[in-house]
C-alpha positions in Angstrom: 89.6 235.8 85.4 91.2 234.8 88.7 89.4 233.7 91.8 90.1 235.4 95.1 89.5 234.2 98.7 90.4 235.6 102.1 91.0 233.0 104.9 91.6 234.0 108.6 94.0 231.9 110.4 96.0 232.0 113.8 99.5 232.9 113.5 102.0 232.4 116.3 105.4 233.9 115.8 108.5 231.8 116.5 110.0 234.9 118.5 107.1 234.9 121.2 105.4 231.6 121.6 103.0 233.3 124.1 101.2 235.4 121.5 99.1 234.8 118.5 97.5 237.0 115.8 94.6 236.5 113.7 95.8 237.3 110.1 94.3 236.9 106.7 95.8 234.7 104.0 94.8 235.7 100.4 94.2 232.8 98.3 94.3 233.3 94.4 93.0 230.4 92.3 93.4 228.2 95.4 97.0 228.9 96.2 98.2 231.3 99.0 99.7 234.5 97.8 102.5 234.1 100.4 103.5 231.0 98.4 103.1 232.6 95.0 105.4 235.5 96.0 107.9 233.2 97.7 108.0 230.8 94.8 108.6 233.7 92.5 111.5 235.2 94.7 113.0 231.8 94.8 113.0 231.3 90.9 114.5 234.7 90.7 117.2 233.8 93.1 116.3 236.5 95.6 117.8 235.4 99.1 118.4 236.8 102.7 114.9 237.8 103.4 114.7 238.8 107.0 111.3 236.9 107.5 108.7 235.0 105.8 105.6 236.7 104.6 102.7 235.8 106.6 99.6 237.6 105.1 98.0 240.6 106.7 96.0 241.9 109.7 92.3 241.9 108.7 91.5 245.3 109.7 94.5 246.7 107.9 93.7 244.8 104.6 90.0 245.9 104.7 91.5 249.6 105.2 93.8 249.1 102.4 91.2 247.7 99.9 88.2 249.7 100.5 87.8 252.6 98.3 91.7 252.8 97.6 91.5 251.7 93.9 93.8 253.4 91.6 96.6 253.5 94.2 99.3 251.4 96.0 98.1 248.9 98.6 100.0 246.7 100.9 98.9 243.0 100.8 101.5 241.0 102.7 103.7 241.6 105.6 106.5 239.4 107.0 106.7 237.8 110.4 109.7 239.8 111.2 107.9 243.2 110.7 104.4 242.6 112.0 104.0 246.1 113.3 106.0 248.0 110.6 106.1 248.0 106.7 109.8 247.3 106.6 109.4 244.1 104.5 106.2 244.0 102.9 104.7 243.3 99.4 102.8 246.2 97.8 101.0 246.3 94.5 98.7 248.6 92.3 94.9 248.0 92.8 92.4 249.3 90.5 88.6 248.6 89.6 87.4 249.4 86.2 84.6 247.9 84.0 83.5 245.4 86.8 87.1 244.1 87.1 89.4 244.3 89.9 93.1 244.3 88.8 96.2 243.7 91.1 99.4 244.3 89.2 103.0 246.0 89.5 103.8 244.0 92.6 106.9 245.1 94.4 108.9 244.7 97.7 109.7 248.3 98.7 113.0 247.6 100.4 114.3 245.9 97.3 112.2 247.1 94.2 113.5 250.7 94.5 114.7 251.7 90.9 117.6 253.8 92.5 119.1 250.4 93.7 121.5 248.7 91.4 123.1 245.1 91.1 122.1 242.2 93.2 120.3 244.7 95.6 117.4 245.4 93.2 114.5 242.9 93.0 112.7 242.9 89.7 109.0 242.0 89.9 108.1 243.2 86.5 107.4 239.7 85.4 105.3 238.8 88.4 101.7 237.8 87.2 99.0 240.4 87.1 95.7 239.1 88.7 92.2 240.1 87.6 89.0 239.3 89.4 85.3 239.7 89.0 84.5 242.9 91.0 81.3 241.0 92.2 83.3 238.0 93.6 86.0 240.3 95.1 83.4 242.4 96.9 81.7 239.4 98.3 85.1 238.2 99.7 85.8 241.7 101.0 82.4 241.9 102.7 83.1 238.5 104.6 86.3 240.0 105.7 84.5 243.1 107.0 82.0 241.0 108.7 84.7 239.2 110.5 86.4 242.4 111.6 83.1 243.6 113.1 82.4 240.4 114.9 86.0 240.4 116.4 85.5 244.0 117.8 82.5 242.8 119.8 
């Protein structure tokens, strides 16, 4: 089983030095999911990304992961599209037999099966992650608690 951890950090976009956002980084087995995805994309030779992945907004990630198992979930957004899902990473999220599974990762702009040639980004050999449901829910609870505190 993999280990998951959600860590809050302060992100300051290069395009607006006056703003900052609290985002959540997803760590799997001690490595940031952003790095895992970017390393994969580099190994595959995928280039010309409009912005680096930065994580996700805490409240949005909680909404995506609460009760949505069995469907597509957005887990990463890019710095260039903080307020749209133009350049995100999505995956399938499921819970069965006390195991949380994240699989079938894709970049919606580039993983469209209707695209051909160099425009198509194939994530079929991107790793699948499995977590203990108990450990996953503990981390999700910490994230929920952070969201509640940040509203007050």
